[in-house]
FIKOLZA-1660 file (N, C-alpha, C; in steps of 0.1 Angstrom, whole numbers, plus 5000, padded with zeros to 4 digits):
% residues 259
   i   px   py   pz ch aa at
   1 2582 5030 2322  A  M  N
   1 2577 5046 2321  A  M CA
   1 2581 5050 2326  A  M  C
   2 2590 5064 2321  A  P  N
   2 2600 5071 2325  A  P CA
   2 2594 5081 2340  A  P  C
   3 2598 5084 2347  A  Q  N
   3 2593 5094 2362  A  Q CA
   3 2594 5107 2355  A  Q  C
   4 2579 5111 2356  A  L  N
   4 2579 5127 2349  A  L CA
   4 2584 5136 2356  A  L  C
   5 2587 5136 2365  A  L  N
   5 2593 5148 2376  A  L CA
   5 2607 5144 2378  A  L  C
   6 2616 5136 2371  A  A  N
   6 2627 5131 2377  A  A CA
   6 2638 5145 2372  A  A  C
   7 2642 5147 2385  A  G  N
   7 2652 5161 2383  A  G CA
   7 2646 5173 2388  A  G  C
   8 2632 5172 2390  A  K  N
   8 2622 5186 2391  A  K CA
   8 2625 5185 2410  A  K  C
   9 2624 5196 2416  A  S  N
   9 2617 5196 2433  A  S CA
   9 2609 5207 2429  A  S  C
  10 2600 5203 2440  A  A  N
  10 2586 5206 2445  A  A CA
  10 2586 5209 2460  A  A  C
  11 2581 5222 2460  A  L  N
  11 2579 5227 2471  A  L CA
  11 2562 5227 2476  A  L  C
  12 2558 5218 2487  A  V  N
  12 2542 5216 2487  A  V CA
  12 2541 5223 2501  A  V  C
  13 2532 5232 2500  A  L  N
  13 2527 5240 2512  A  L CA
  13 2510 5234 2520  A  L  C
  14 2508 5231 2530  A  G  N
  14 2499 5224 2531  A  G CA
  14 2496 5210 2535  A  G  C
  15 2506 5202 2538  A  V  N
  15 2503 5186 2542  A  V CA
  15 2506 5187 2556  A  V  C
  16 2489 5186 2562  A  A  N
  16 2489 5189 2574  A  A CA
  16 2485 5172 2584  A  A  C
  17 2482 5163 2570  A  N  N
  17 2479 5149 2577  A  N CA
  17 2481 5143 2564  A  N  C
  18 2479 5124 2567  A  R  N
  18 2478 5114 2554  A  R CA
  18 2467 5120 2551  A  R  C
  19 2457 5127 2548  A  W  N
  19 2441 5122 2544  A  W CA
  19 2441 5140 2537  A  W  C
  20 2451 5145 2537  A  S  N
  20 2454 5157 2529  A  S CA
  20 2450 5157 2517  A  S  C
  21 2450 5166 2505  A  L  N
  21 2453 5163 2489  A  L CA
  21 2464 5166 2492  A  L  C
  22 2472 5178 2498  A  A  N
  22 2484 5180 2497  A  A CA
  22 2491 5166 2500  A  A  C
  23 2494 5159 2508  A  Y  N
  23 2500 5146 2513  A  Y CA
  23 2495 5139 2501  A  Y  C
  24 2485 5133 2495  A  A  N
  24 2483 5128 2480  A  A CA
  24 2492 5135 2470  A  A  C
  25 2491 5146 2466  A  I  N
  25 2500 5154 2456  A  I CA
  25 2516 5149 2458  A  I  C
  26 2519 5151 2473  A  A  N
  26 2537 5148 2474  A  A CA
  26 2540 5131 2472  A  A  C
  27 2528 5124 2481  A  Q  N
  27 2532 5108 2471  A  Q CA
  27 2537 5111 2458  A  Q  C
  28 2524 5115 2451  A  A  N
  28 2524 5115 2434  A  A CA
  28 2540 5118 2430  A  A  C
  29 2541 5132 2436  A  Y  N
  29 2550 5137 2427  A  Y CA
  29 2567 5130 2431  A  Y  C
  30 2565 5122 2445  A  R  N
  30 2577 5116 2444  A  R CA
  30 2575 5103 2442  A  R  C
  31 2563 5097 2438  A  R  N
  31 2567 5087 2430  A  R CA
  31 2571 5087 2417  A  R  C
  32 2568 5103 2411  A  E  N
  32 2573 5108 2398  A  E CA
  32 2588 5112 2397  A  E  C
  33 2594 5108 2408  A  G  N
  33 2610 5113 2406  A  G CA
  33 2612 5124 2416  A  G  C
  34 2602 5137 2421  A  A  N
  34 2608 5148 2424  A  A CA
  34 2614 5148 2439  A  A  C
  35 2620 5159 2443  A  R  N
  35 2625 5163 2452  A  R CA
  35 2614 5170 2457  A  R  C
  36 2614 5165 2471  A  L  N
  36 2604 5170 2480  A  L CA
  36 2608 5182 2489  A  L  C
  37 2601 5191 2490  A  L  N
  37 2604 5200 2500  A  L CA
  37 2591 5207 2507  A  L  C
  38 2589 5204 2519  A  L  N
  38 2574 5206 2530  A  L CA
  38 2577 5217 2537  A  L  C
  39 2565 5222 2544  A  T  N
  39 2564 5232 2550  A  T CA
  39 2553 5229 2565  A  T  C
  40 2557 5232 2574  A  Y  N
  40 2546 5229 2580  A  Y CA
  40 2544 5249 2594  A  Y  C
  41 2533 5249 2595  A  Q  N
  41 2528 5260 2602  A  Q CA
  41 2529 5262 2618  A  Q  C
  42 2540 5262 2627  A  G  N
  42 2539 5263 2637  A  G CA
  42 2546 5248 2644  A  G  C
  43 2548 5251 2656  A  E  N
  43 2549 5240 2665  A  E CA
  43 2544 5228 2664  A  E  C
  44 2529 5234 2667  A  R  N
  44 2520 5223 2669  A  R CA
  44 2519 5215 2657  A  R  C
  45 2524 5218 2645  A  Q  N
  45 2523 5207 2630  A  Q CA
  45 2537 5204 2631  A  Q  C
  46 2548 5207 2636  A  R  N
  46 2559 5202 2633  A  R CA
  46 2561 5188 2632  A  R  C
  47 2559 5183 2641  A  Q  N
  47 2564 5168 2649  A  Q CA
  47 2555 5162 2637  A  Q  C
  48 2541 5164 2637  A  T  N
  48 2532 5159 2621  A  T CA
  48 2536 5158 2605  A  T  C
  49 2542 5172 2605  A  V  N
  49 2552 5170 2593  A  V CA
  49 2563 5163 2590  A  V  C
  50 2568 5166 2600  A  E  N
  50 2585 5160 2598  A  E CA
  50 2583 5141 2599  A  E  C
  51 2575 5140 2605  A  E  N
  51 2570 5124 2601  A  E CA
  51 2562 5124 2590  A  E  C
  52 2555 5130 2586  A  L  N
  52 2548 5124 2571  A  L CA
  52 2561 5129 2560  A  L  C
  53 2574 5137 2563  A  G  N
  53 2579 5139 2557  A  G CA
  53 2593 5128 2552  A  G  C
  54 2594 5121 2566  A  V  N
  54 2603 5111 2568  A  V CA
  54 2597 5101 2556  A  V  C
  55 2582 5097 2558  A  S  N
  55 2577 5087 2556  A  S CA
  55 2578 5087 2535  A  S  C
  56 2576 5103 2532  A  L  N
  56 2574 5108 2519  A  L CA
  56 2591 5109 2513  A  L  C
  57 2600 5107 2520  A  G  N
  57 2613 5108 2516  A  G CA
  57 2617 5122 2511  A  G  C
  58 2614 5132 2521  A  A  N
  58 2616 5146 2516  A  A CA
  58 2625 5149 2519  A  A  C
  59 2635 5157 2513  A  D  N
  59 2646 5164 2512  A  D CA
  59 2649 5177 2525  A  D  C
  60 2635 5187 2527  A  M  N
  60 2639 5194 2531  A  M CA
  60 2624 5196 2539  A  M  C
  61 2621 5200 2553  A  I  N
  61 2613 5203 2561  A  I CA
  61 2613 5216 2568  A  I  C
  62 2605 5224 2564  A  L  N
  62 2606 5242 2567  A  L CA
  62 2596 5248 2574  A  L  C
  63 2600 5254 2579  A  A  N
  63 2587 5267 2589  A  A CA
  63 2580 5275 2576  A  A  C
  64 2568 5277 2579  A  C  N
  64 2562 5289 2569  A  C CA
  64 2554 5286 2572  A  C  C
  65 2544 5299 2581  A  D  N
  65 2532 5309 2584  A  D CA
  65 2531 5317 2573  A  D  C
  66 2522 5311 2568  A  V  N
  66 2517 5318 2551  A  V CA
  66 2516 5335 2551  A  V  C
  67 2508 5334 2565  A  S  N
  67 2506 5345 2569  A  S CA
  67 2515 5360 2571  A  S  C
  68 2523 5353 2575  A  S  N
  68 2540 5362 2582  A  S CA
  68 2550 5367 2566  A  S  C
  69 2547 5375 2564  A  D  N
  69 2559 5382 2552  A  D CA
  69 2574 5376 2558  A  D  C
  70 2577 5379 2572  A  D  N
  70 2588 5374 2575  A  D CA
  70 2588 5359 2574  A  D  C
  71 2582 5353 2577  A  D  N
  71 2586 5335 2574  A  D CA
  71 2585 5336 2560  A  D  C
  72 2579 5339 2551  A  L  N
  72 2579 5339 2535  A  L CA
  72 2593 5340 2530  A  L  C
  73 2600 5352 2536  A  A  N
  73 2613 5359 2532  A  A CA
  73 2621 5346 2540  A  A  C
  74 2616 5344 2552  A  R  N
  74 2629 5333 2558  A  R CA
  74 2628 5321 2544  A  R  C
  75 2621 5319 2546  A  L  N
  75 2620 5308 2534  A  L CA
  75 2624 5311 2521  A  L  C
  76 2622 5317 2514  A  L  N
  76 2627 5323 2504  A  L CA
  76 2646 5319 2506  A  L  C
  77 2648 5329 2519  A  E  N
  77 2665 5329 2520  A  E CA
  77 2673 5313 2521  A  E  C
  78 2664 5308 2531  A  T  N
  78 2670 5289 2530  A  T CA
  78 2665 5280 2516  A  T  C
  79 2657 5289 2506  A  L  N
  79 2657 5281 2493  A  L CA
  79 2669 5282 2484  A  L  C
  80 2670 5294 2490  A  R  N
  80 2677 5302 2476  A  R CA
  80 2694 5298 2482  A  R  C
  81 2698 5293 2495  A  A  N
  81 2708 5292 2500  A  A CA
  81 2714 5273 2495  A  A  C
  82 2702 5266 2498  A  S  N
  82 2700 5255 2492  A  S CA
  82 2704 5252 2480  A  S  C
  83 2704 5261 2470  A  D  N
  83 2713 5261 2456  A  D CA
  83 2701 5252 2449  A  D  C
  84 2690 5248 2457  A  L  N
  84 2683 5239 2449  A  L CA
  84 2672 5246 2436  A  L  C
  85 2672 5239 2424  A  P  N
  85 2662 5249 2412  A  P CA
  85 2652 5243 2419  A  P  C
  86 2639 5256 2417  A  L  N
  86 2625 5251 2421  A  L CA
  86 2616 5253 2409  A  L  C
  87 2610 5242 2407  A  D  N
  87 2601 5237 2392  A  D CA
  87 2586 5234 2399  A  D  C
  88 2583 5233 2406  A  A  N
  88 2572 5235 2409  A  A CA
  88 2566 5235 2423  A  A  C
  89 2555 5240 2427  A  V  N
  89 2551 5250 2441  A  V CA
  89 2535 5244 2440  A  V  C
  90 2533 5237 2454  A  V  N
  90 2517 5235 2454  A  V CA
  90 2512 5243 2468  A  V  C
  91 2502 5251 2463  A  H  N
  91 2496 5259 2478  A  H CA
  91 2479 5251 2479  A  H  C
  92 2483 5247 2489  A  S  N
  92 2473 5236 2497  A  S CA
  92 2466 5243 2510  A  S  C
  93 2467 5258 2510  A  I  N
  93 2459 5263 2526  A  I CA
  93 2449 5266 2521  A  I  C
  94 2437 5267 2529  A  A  N
  94 2429 5275 2536  A  A CA
  94 2423 5275 2549  A  A  C
  95 2417 5286 2550  A  F  N
  95 2412 5288 2565  A  F CA
  95 2398 5294 2562  A  F  C
  96 2392 5295 2573  A  A  N
  96 2379 5302 2576  A  A CA
  96 2371 5297 2587  A  A  C
  97 2369 5310 2599  A  D  N
  97 2364 5309 2613  A  D CA
  97 2350 5297 2609  A  D  C
  98 2352 5293 2622  A  R  N
  98 2339 5278 2621  A  R CA
  98 2326 5282 2622  A  R  C
  99 2329 5297 2626  A  D  N
  99 2316 5305 2631  A  D CA
  99 2311 5309 2618  A  D  C
 100 2318 5313 2610  A  D  N
 100 2314 5319 2595  A  D CA
 100 2309 5309 2587  A  D  C
 101 2313 5292 2587  A  L  N
 101 2309 5283 2582  A  L CA
 101 2295 5276 2584  A  L  C
 102 2291 5282 2600  A  S  N
 102 2280 5274 2604  A  S CA
 102 2269 5284 2606  A  S  C
 103 2271 5295 2601  A  H  N
 103 2258 5305 2602  A  H CA
 103 2256 5312 2584  A  H  C
 104 2244 5316 2583  A  P  N
 104 2243 5321 2565  A  P CA
 104 2253 5329 2562  A  P  C
 105 2258 5331 2553  A  F  N
 105 2266 5340 2546  A  F CA
 105 2265 5357 2548  A  F  C
 106 2252 5360 2550  A  V  N
 106 2251 5374 2550  A  V CA
 106 2253 5378 2570  A  V  C
 107 2258 5366 2578  A  E  N
 107 2260 5372 2588  A  E CA
 107 2277 5372 2588  A  E  C
 108 2282 5366 2579  A  T  N
 108 2300 5367 2581  A  T CA
 108 2302 5379 2588  A  T  C
 109 2313 5378 2598  A  S  N
 109 2312 5387 2604  A  S CA
 109 2330 5397 2593  A  S  C
 110 2329 5406 2594  A  R  N
 110 2344 5417 2591  A  R CA
 110 2358 5410 2593  A  R  C
 111 2360 5404 2602  A  K  N
 111 2371 5401 2609  A  K CA
 111 2373 5386 2599  A  K  C
 112 2362 5374 2598  A  G  N
 112 2359 5364 2591  A  G CA
 112 2360 5360 2578  A  G  C
 113 2356 5373 2574  A  F  N
 113 2358 5376 2556  A  F CA
 113 2372 5380 2557  A  F  C
 114 2378 5387 2562  A  L  N
 114 2396 5390 2559  A  L CA
 114 2402 5376 2559  A  L  C
 115 2397 5371 2573  A  L  N
 115 2410 5364 2577  A  L CA
 115 2406 5350 2567  A  L  C
 116 2394 5347 2558  A  A  N
 116 2392 5339 2551  A  A CA
 116 2398 5344 2536  A  A  C
 117 2401 5355 2532  A  Q  N
 117 2407 5360 2522  A  Q CA
 117 2422 5358 2520  A  Q  C
 118 2426 5363 2534  A  E  N
 118 2440 5364 2538  A  E CA
 118 2449 5350 2536  A  E  C
 119 2444 5343 2544  A  I  N
 119 2450 5330 2544  A  I CA
 119 2442 5319 2533  A  I  C
 120 2433 5320 2528  A  S  N
 120 2434 5313 2515  A  S CA
 120 2430 5320 2500  A  S  C
 121 2432 5332 2497  A  A  N
 121 2435 5334 2487  A  A CA
 121 2447 5345 2486  A  A  C
 122 2449 5353 2493  A  Y  N
 122 2459 5361 2492  A  Y CA
 122 2474 5352 2500  A  Y  C
 123 2474 5344 2505  A  S  N
 123 2486 5333 2507  A  S CA
 123 2490 5329 2496  A  S  C
 124 2481 5328 2486  A  L  N
 124 2487 5322 2471  A  L CA
 124 2498 5336 2464  A  L  C
 125 2492 5345 2463  A  V  N
 125 2500 5358 2456  A  V CA
 125 2512 5358 2462  A  V  C
 126 2508 5360 2478  A  A  N
 126 2523 5359 2486  A  A CA
 126 2536 5348 2483  A  A  C
 127 2528 5333 2483  A  V  N
 127 2541 5325 2478  A  V CA
 127 2543 5325 2463  A  V  C
 128 2537 5332 2455  A  A  N
 128 2537 5332 2440  A  A CA
 128 2554 5343 2441  A  A  C
 129 2552 5350 2450  A  R  N
 129 2558 5365 2449  A  R CA
 129 2574 5359 2453  A  R  C
 130 2575 5349 2466  A  A  N
 130 2586 5347 2471  A  A CA
 130 2592 5332 2462  A  A  C
 131 2581 5326 2456  A  A  N
 131 2592 5312 2450  A  A CA
 131 2590 5316 2434  A  A  C
 132 2585 5327 2426  A  A  N
 132 2591 5329 2414  A  A CA
 132 2603 5334 2412  A  A  C
 133 2613 5339 2422  A  P  N
 133 2627 5344 2414  A  P CA
 133 2636 5326 2421  A  P  C
 134 2628 5317 2425  A  L  N
 134 2636 5305 2422  A  L CA
 134 2633 5297 2413  A  L  C
 135 2625 5299 2403  A  M  N
 135 2623 5289 2393  A  M CA
 135 2624 5299 2381  A  M  C
 136 2640 5296 2385  A  R  N
 136 2649 5303 2375  A  R CA
 136 2645 5296 2355  A  R  C
 137 2639 5288 2356  A  S  N
 137 2635 5275 2345  A  S CA
 137 2620 5276 2341  A  S  C
 138 2616 5286 2347  A  G  N
 138 2601 5280 2350  A  G CA
 138 2597 5273 2358  A  G  C
 139 2583 5268 2352  A  G  N
 139 2576 5256 2361  A  G CA
 139 2563 5257 2368  A  G  C
 140 2559 5249 2377  A  S  N
 140 2546 5253 2378  A  S CA
 140 2538 5256 2390  A  S  C
 141 2530 5268 2393  A  I  N
 141 2528 5268 2408  A  I CA
 141 2511 5265 2405  A  I  C
 142 2502 5255 2415  A  L  N
 142 2492 5250 2416  A  L CA
 142 2487 5251 2430  A  L  C
 143 2474 5255 2429  A  T  N
 143 2465 5254 2442  A  T CA
 143 2455 5247 2439  A  T  C
 144 2447 5247 2452  A  L  N
 144 2433 5237 2451  A  L CA
 144 2418 5246 2454  A  L  C
 145 2411 5247 2446  A  S  N
 145 2402 5253 2444  A  S CA
 145 2388 5242 2453  A  S  C
 146 2377 5247 2446  A  Y  N
 146 2362 5237 2447  A  Y CA
 146 2354 5249 2439  A  Y  C
 147 2341 5235 2438  A  L  N
 147 2331 5241 2430  A  L CA
 147 2324 5252 2436  A  L  C
 148 2324 5257 2451  A  G  N
 148 2319 5266 2456  A  G CA
 148 2325 5282 2454  A  G  C
 149 2336 5281 2444  A  A  N
 149 2341 5294 2435  A  A CA
 149 2331 5300 2428  A  A  C
 150 2326 5291 2422  A  V  N
 150 2316 5293 2413  A  V CA
 150 2298 5289 2412  A  V  C
 151 2294 5285 2425  A  R  N
 151 2282 5279 2428  A  R CA
 151 2277 5282 2439  A  R  C
 152 2264 5283 2444  A  V  N
 152 2263 5283 2460  A  V CA
 152 2265 5269 2463  A  V  C
 153 2270 5263 2473  A  V  N
 153 2270 5252 2478  A  V CA
 153 2266 5258 2493  A  V  C
 154 2257 5250 2502  A  Q  N
 154 2250 5252 2508  A  Q CA
 154 2259 5250 2526  A  Q  C
 155 2264 5261 2528  A  N  N
 155 2270 5260 2548  A  N CA
 155 2285 5265 2539  A  N  C
 156 2290 5264 2528  A  Y  N
 156 2303 5266 2523  A  Y CA
 156 2308 5281 2528  A  Y  C
 157 2299 5291 2524  A  N  N
 157 2296 5305 2526  A  N CA
 157 2310 5313 2522  A  N  C
 158 2315 5318 2536  A  V  N
 158 2325 5327 2534  A  V CA
 158 2341 5319 2523  A  V  C
 159 2341 5307 2524  A  M  N
 159 2353 5296 2518  A  M CA
 159 2346 5300 2502  A  M  C
 160 2334 5297 2497  A  G  N
 160 2333 5303 2489  A  G CA
 160 2340 5313 2481  A  G  C
 161 2336 5319 2485  A  V  N
 161 2341 5337 2484  A  V CA
 161 2354 5336 2483  A  V  C
 162 2361 5329 2494  A  A  N
 162 2378 5332 2492  A  A CA
 162 2378 5323 2480  A  A  C
 163 2376 5309 2477  A  K  N
 163 2380 5307 2467  A  K CA
 163 2376 5312 2453  A  K  C
 164 2361 5319 2454  A  A  N
 164 2363 5323 2441  A  A CA
 164 2379 5340 2436  A  A  C
 165 2381 5342 2447  A  A  N
 165 2393 5352 2446  A  A CA
 165 2402 5345 2447  A  A  C
 166 2403 5329 2449  A  L  N
 166 2417 5329 2449  A  L CA
 166 2416 5319 2430  A  L  C
 167 2404 5318 2426  A  E  N
 167 2409 5313 2413  A  E CA
 167 2410 5328 2405  A  E  C
 168 2401 5340 2407  A  S  N
 168 2408 5348 2400  A  S CA
 168 2420 5354 2399  A  S  C
 169 2428 5351 2413  A  S  N
 169 2441 5353 2416  A  S CA
 169 2451 5343 2402  A  S  C
 170 2442 5331 2403  A  V  N
 170 2455 5324 2393  A  V CA
 170 2457 5331 2380  A  V  C
 171 2440 5333 2375  A  R  N
 171 2445 5339 2360  A  R CA
 171 2453 5350 2365  A  R  C
 172 2455 5364 2372  A  Y  N
 172 2460 5375 2370  A  Y CA
 172 2476 5372 2374  A  Y  C
 173 2478 5357 2384  A  L  N
 173 2494 5355 2384  A  L CA
 173 2497 5345 2367  A  L  C
 174 2493 5344 2365  A  A  N
 174 2496 5333 2354  A  A CA
 174 2498 5344 2344  A  A  C
 175 2492 5354 2344  A  N  N
 175 2499 5367 2333  A  N CA
 175 2506 5374 2335  A  N  C
 176 2514 5377 2348  A  D  N
 176 2518 5383 2354  A  D CA
 176 2536 5373 2352  A  D  C
 177 2533 5363 2355  A  L  N
 177 2544 5354 2356  A  L CA
 177 2550 5343 2342  A  L  C
 178 2539 5341 2333  A  G  N
 178 2541 5338 2321  A  G CA
 178 2556 5342 2314  A  G  C
 179 2561 5353 2312  A  P  N
 179 2567 5353 2308  A  P CA
 179 2578 5351 2309  A  P  C
 180 2580 5345 2323  A  S  N
 180 2592 5339 2332  A  S CA
 180 2588 5320 2330  A  S  C
 181 2577 5325 2318  A  G  N
 181 2575 5306 2319  A  G CA
 181 2570 5297 2328  A  G  C
 182 2567 5306 2335  A  I  N
 182 2555 5297 2350  A  I CA
 182 2546 5297 2346  A  I  C
 183 2537 5285 2351  A  R  N
 183 2524 5289 2346  A  R CA
 183 2516 5281 2357  A  R  C
 184 2504 5289 2362  A  V  N
 184 2499 5290 2374  A  V CA
 184 2482 5284 2372  A  V  C
 185 2478 5272 2379  A  N  N
 185 2468 5268 2378  A  N CA
 185 2461 5264 2389  A  N  C
 186 2451 5259 2388  A  A  N
 186 2442 5253 2401  A  A CA
 186 2436 5241 2396  A  A  C
 187 2434 5237 2409  A  I  N
 187 2425 5221 2404  A  I CA
 187 2408 5226 2414  A  I  C
 188 2401 5222 2409  A  S  N
 188 2390 5223 2415  A  S CA
 188 2384 5205 2417  A  S  C
 189 2387 5205 2428  A  A  N
 189 2387 5192 2432  A  A CA
 189 2372 5188 2441  A  A  C
 190 2367 5172 2440  A  G  N
 190 2357 5171 2445  A  G CA
 190 2354 5168 2457  A  G  C
 191 2343 5168 2463  A  P  N
 191 2345 5165 2481  A  P CA
 191 2354 5155 2484  A  P  C
 192 2365 5160 2492  A  V  N
 192 2370 5145 2496  A  V CA
 192 2372 5146 2515  A  V  C
 193 2370 5131 2521  A  K  N
 193 2372 5132 2534  A  K CA
 193 2386 5138 2537  A  K  C
 194 2388 5151 2542  A  T  N
 194 2397 5157 2548  A  T CA
 194 2394 5164 2558  A  T  C
 195 2406 5165 2568  A  A  N
 195 2399 5170 2587  A  A CA
 195 2394 5188 2581  A  A  C
 196 2399 5194 2572  A  S  N
 196 2394 5203 2566  A  S CA
 196 2378 5205 2565  A  S  C
 197 2375 5192 2555  A  A  N
 197 2366 5194 2553  A  A CA
 197 2350 5189 2564  A  A  C
 198 2354 5182 2574  A  R  N
 198 2351 5184 2582  A  R CA
 198 2340 5195 2591  A  R  C
 199 2349 5208 2588  A  G  N
 199 2347 5218 2595  A  G CA
 199 2331 5222 2585  A  G  C
 200 2332 5222 2576  A  V  N
 200 2315 5221 2568  A  V CA
 200 2303 5214 2573  A  V  C
 201 2292 5223 2578  A  K  N
 201 2278 5216 2583  A  K CA
 201 2275 5204 2572  A  K  C
 202 2268 5192 2574  A  D  N
 202 2267 5187 2567  A  D CA
 202 2271 5182 2554  A  D  C
 203 2287 5181 2558  A  F  N
 203 2299 5174 2548  A  F CA
 203 2293 5163 2535  A  F  C
 204 2288 5151 2550  A  S  N
 204 2284 5138 2545  A  S CA
 204 2272 5139 2537  A  S  C
 205 2261 5151 2537  A  K  N
 205 2253 5151 2525  A  K CA
 205 2257 5154 2515  A  K  C
 206 2269 5167 2516  A  V  N
 206 2276 5170 2497  A  V CA
 206 2279 5156 2493  A  V  C
 207 2288 5143 2501  A  L  N
 207 2296 5133 2494  A  L CA
 207 2286 5123 2489  A  L  C
 208 2274 5123 2495  A  D  N
 208 2261 5117 2491  A  D CA
 208 2255 5119 2478  A  D  C
 209 2254 5134 2477  A  G  N
 209 2248 5140 2464  A  G CA
 209 2258 5139 2457  A  G  C
 210 2272 5140 2457  A  V  N
 210 2276 5140 2442  A  V CA
 210 2278 5129 2437  A  V  C
 211 2279 5115 2448  A  A  N
 211 2279 5102 2447  A  A CA
 211 2266 5095 2437  A  A  C
 212 2255 5101 2446  A  R  N
 212 2245 5104 2430  A  R CA
 212 2239 5108 2421  A  R  C
 213 2248 5122 2418  A  I  N
 213 2243 5125 2411  A  I CA
 213 2257 5127 2395  A  I  C
 214 2269 5131 2400  A  S  N
 214 2279 5132 2393  A  S CA
 214 2279 5116 2378  A  S  C
 215 2285 5127 2367  A  P  N
 215 2284 5113 2356  A  P CA
 215 2290 5104 2360  A  P  C
 216 2303 5101 2367  A  L  N
 216 2307 5085 2371  A  L CA
 216 2302 5084 2383  A  L  C
 217 2290 5086 2389  A  R  N
 217 2283 5081 2402  A  R CA
 217 2291 5078 2411  A  R  C
 218 2303 5084 2415  A  R  N
 218 2313 5083 2428  A  R CA
 218 2315 5098 2436  A  R  C
 219 2324 5094 2442  A  N  N
 219 2331 5107 2447  A  N CA
 219 2344 5106 2440  A  N  C
 220 2355 5117 2444  A  T  N
 220 2366 5119 2439  A  T CA
 220 2374 5111 2447  A  T  C
 221 2386 5105 2442  A  D  N
 221 2396 5099 2444  A  D CA
 221 2407 5109 2448  A  D  C
 222 2413 5106 2461  A  P  N
 222 2425 5119 2458  A  P CA
 222 2437 5115 2451  A  P  C
 223 2441 5101 2449  A  A  N
 223 2449 5098 2437  A  A CA
 223 2447 5106 2426  A  A  C
 224 2434 5105 2421  A  E  N
 224 2431 5117 2411  A  E CA
 224 2434 5130 2406  A  E  C
 225 2434 5134 2418  A  V  N
 225 2437 5150 2423  A  V CA
 225 2449 5149 2418  A  V  C
 226 2459 5140 2426  A  A  N
 226 2473 5139 2429  A  A CA
 226 2475 5136 2417  A  A  C
 227 2475 5129 2406  A  D  N
 227 2479 5124 2392  A  D CA
 227 2476 5137 2383  A  D  C
 228 2466 5146 2384  A  T  N
 228 2465 5160 2377  A  T CA
 228 2476 5170 2380  A  T  C
 229 2478 5167 2393  A  A  N
 229 2488 5178 2395  A  A CA
 229 2498 5172 2394  A  A  C
 230 2502 5158 2389  A  V  N
 230 2514 5157 2383  A  V CA
 230 2519 5161 2366  A  V  C
 231 2503 5160 2362  A  F  N
 231 2500 5165 2348  A  F CA
 231 2505 5179 2349  A  F  C
 232 2504 5186 2354  A  L  N
 232 2502 5201 2354  A  L CA
 232 2519 5204 2356  A  L  C
 233 2523 5193 2367  A  A  N
 233 2537 5198 2370  A  A CA
 233 2549 5193 2356  A  A  C
 234 2546 5187 2354  A  S  N
 234 2551 5178 2339  A  S CA
 234 2551 5188 2330  A  S  C
 235 2561 5179 2321  A  D  N
 235 2561 5187 2304  A  D CA
 235 2552 5183 2299  A  D  C
 236 2547 5174 2301  A  L  N
 236 2529 5174 2297  A  L CA
 236 2521 5187 2297  A  L  C
 237 2523 5190 2309  A  G  N
 237 2512 5204 2309  A  G CA
 237 2520 5214 2310  A  G  C
 238 2531 5216 2300  A  R  N
 238 2540 5227 2293  A  R CA
 238 2529 5239 2288  A  R  C
 239 2520 5236 2282  A  G  N
 239 2514 5246 2274  A  G CA
 239 2496 5251 2280  A  G  C
 240 2494 5245 2297  A  V  N
 240 2485 5249 2302  A  V CA
 240 2483 5259 2313  A  V  C
 241 2480 5272 2316  A  T  N
 241 2478 5282 2323  A  T CA
 241 2469 5285 2324  A  T  C
 242 2467 5291 2338  A  A  N
 242 2456 5305 2341  A  A CA
 242 2441 5293 2339  A  A  C
 243 2448 5281 2343  A  N  N
 243 2434 5274 2341  A  N CA
 243 2427 5266 2355  A  N  C
 244 2416 5266 2355  A  V  N
 244 2405 5257 2370  A  V CA
 244 2401 5242 2361  A  V  C
 245 2411 5233 2360  A  I  N
 245 2408 5219 2362  A  I CA
 245 2399 5211 2372  A  I  C
 246 2391 5208 2364  A  Y  N
 246 2376 5199 2375  A  Y CA
 246 2383 5190 2375  A  Y  C
 247 2388 5182 2389  A  V  N
 247 2385 5168 2393  A  V CA
 247 2380 5162 2401  A  V  C
 248 2364 5162 2396  A  D  N
 248 2351 5159 2404  A  D CA
 248 2344 5149 2405  A  D  C
 249 2345 5138 2393  A  A  N
 249 2340 5130 2389  A  A CA
 249 2328 5137 2378  A  A  C
 250 2328 5149 2372  A  G  N
 250 2319 5158 2367  A  G CA
 250 2309 5161 2371  A  G  C
 251 2309 5163 2381  A  F  N
 251 2300 5169 2389  A  F CA
 251 2298 5183 2387  A  F  C
 252 2309 5189 2385  A  Q  N
 252 2305 5203 2379  A  Q CA
 252 2299 5207 2369  A  Q  C
 253 2296 5195 2353  A  A  N
 253 2289 5197 2344  A  A CA
 253 2269 5196 2348  A  A  C
 254 2269 5193 2360  A  M  N
 254 2249 5189 2365  A  M CA
 254 2243 5200 2367  A  M  C
 255 2233 5200 2357  A  G  N
 255 2220 5207 2366  A  G CA
 255 2216 5202 2373  A  G  C
 256 2200 5206 2370  A  L  N
 256 2189 5196 2379  A  L CA
 256 2189 5181 2376  A  L  C
 257 2186 5171 2388  A  A  N
 257 2191 5160 2380  A  A CA
 257 2177 5153 2390  A  A  C
 258 2174 5141 2379  A  H  N
 258 2162 5134 2389  A  H CA
 258 2169 5125 2397  A  H  C
 259 2160 5122 2409  A  E  N
 259 2165 5116 2414  A  E CA
 259 2163 5098 2411  A  E  C
% end
């Protein structure tokens, strides 16, 4: 079977550790023949991401804080100087203050609301703006969402509102960048045991509920999310844009369920 991403270069933002969805996607992209370009935020993450980059066979590992326009400009210049074509971008970045996840949504602070929006939603806009000039032959921009964007998920709170903004941004970006052949999509993944997910109160109950109620009667495997990301970045997904694709064992289709 031919490698689906052979000859393509992919920029992956958000590889935090071996359990992150970004890492699973990077693994799948590498398996399918893509050149990998990874980013890290600050010196605290540098060593971890560099070690992961070596294990993944990454071509470049670059510093980038998506909340900094200067960092994004430096990333753009470094990639432009490398003269590598950019074919795919994975945005796997989200953050909210823990206090705003542990209290009712109505108690969300102004500062916490704006922080979640900036890091979790606006950063996609900023990354797309920086990357688009390098995607000279078109390509794929992908972000990661969650069901809490469209339904109330207990304790997801301000992050759900940020994900709603993220999904709306996908549609507007797809419209803006479509004439350049750049497709923009989101994968709404089922709950997965990642470091960030542990910040959601009673997350284990969410996992148990999905496994009990979803049509497939199980939780989502990160490899399933990664394979869908490969499809979207490959020529097989050339007609797919402005979409939110659910990879959640079918849980999003369910209403009230009997125990």
